[in-house]
N, C-alpha and C positions, 0 to 999 in steps of 0.2 A: 203020839209022840208025846216025850216025857221032857216037859220042861223044867228046870232049875226051880227051884224051891222062894226063890230069891225075887223072881220072876213074874210069879202070882199074884193075883189081885181078888179080893172080893169086891162083886157090885152090890150096888144100894138093894136090888133085887134076890143078893145071895148068892150069887152066880160069881164061881171063880172062874176069874180072863187070865189070859198072857199079857204080861206089855211088851208089845213089840216095836221096837224102831222101826220109824218110815225114812225118817229124813232127819240131817241135823247142819247145823251152818253157821253162819253169821245174820247179822241183821242190823236195821235201821229202822228207825222210828222219828217221826216228824210231827209236829202239829201245825195249824196254820193262823197267823197273825193277823191282826189289824195294821197294817202300815203306819196308818195313822198313830195308833194309840199306843204299838207293841205288847197288846192284850189279844190275847184267844179268842178269834173273831168266827169260830164255827167249834161245835162242841163236839169234835171226830179227829182221830190223828191216825196216821198213816204207817202203816206197816209194811217193810221190803223187806224182804228175807231171800237171803243167797244161799244156795247149795253146793257151791263148788263149778258149777257148770252154768247156771241158768236162776233166775229169779222170779220170786212172785209178790203180788201187791195184793193187800189187802187193807180195807176203811176197819178200825175199830170205834165202835160206837156205844158210849154209855148209856146205859137201860137204867127205867127209875128204880129198880133195885139196887140199892147200895152193893159195889162190887160185882155187878153183873154187866158184862159186856156182850154185843153182838159185833161177829167178823164179818166181813163182805168181802167177800172176791173184789178186788179192783182193776181193771185194765190197766195194761203196760203202757206205761207212758215214755219209755225211753230216757234218754239223757234229760237231765235237770239238774240246777243248780240249789243246794240248800244252804239257809243260813246258820252257821253256827255259833251265832253271839257275836262274829267280831268279822267275818269274812263269807263271802259264798263259797262253797266248797263243791264240787262234784259227786253226786250221789254215787255215781259208778267208779270212782277212786277209792270211796270210803268201803265200798262192797269189794274192790278188786277184780272189777268185771271192766272189759273195755265194751262200752258200747255199742 
């Protein structure tokens, strides 16, 4: 198959590859805070990706190497509220989903 030059890239091993779109959409990223101090209680972040029809959840865990992260699939937890700095907001409202 012939691909446009602008979608081709070279891997670290020198192999030519095509950058192929799998999915796109909106996201919400949130962290966990200690309710007593307001500081991060754990060194992890939750990422919820919305593709227009459904959503996926991941934990983003920083690794020891600088700017390296582990992305772990998380179980879908359903409806929940998250703190936006002044109010509890519904996660699915932000994403445009109905629970």
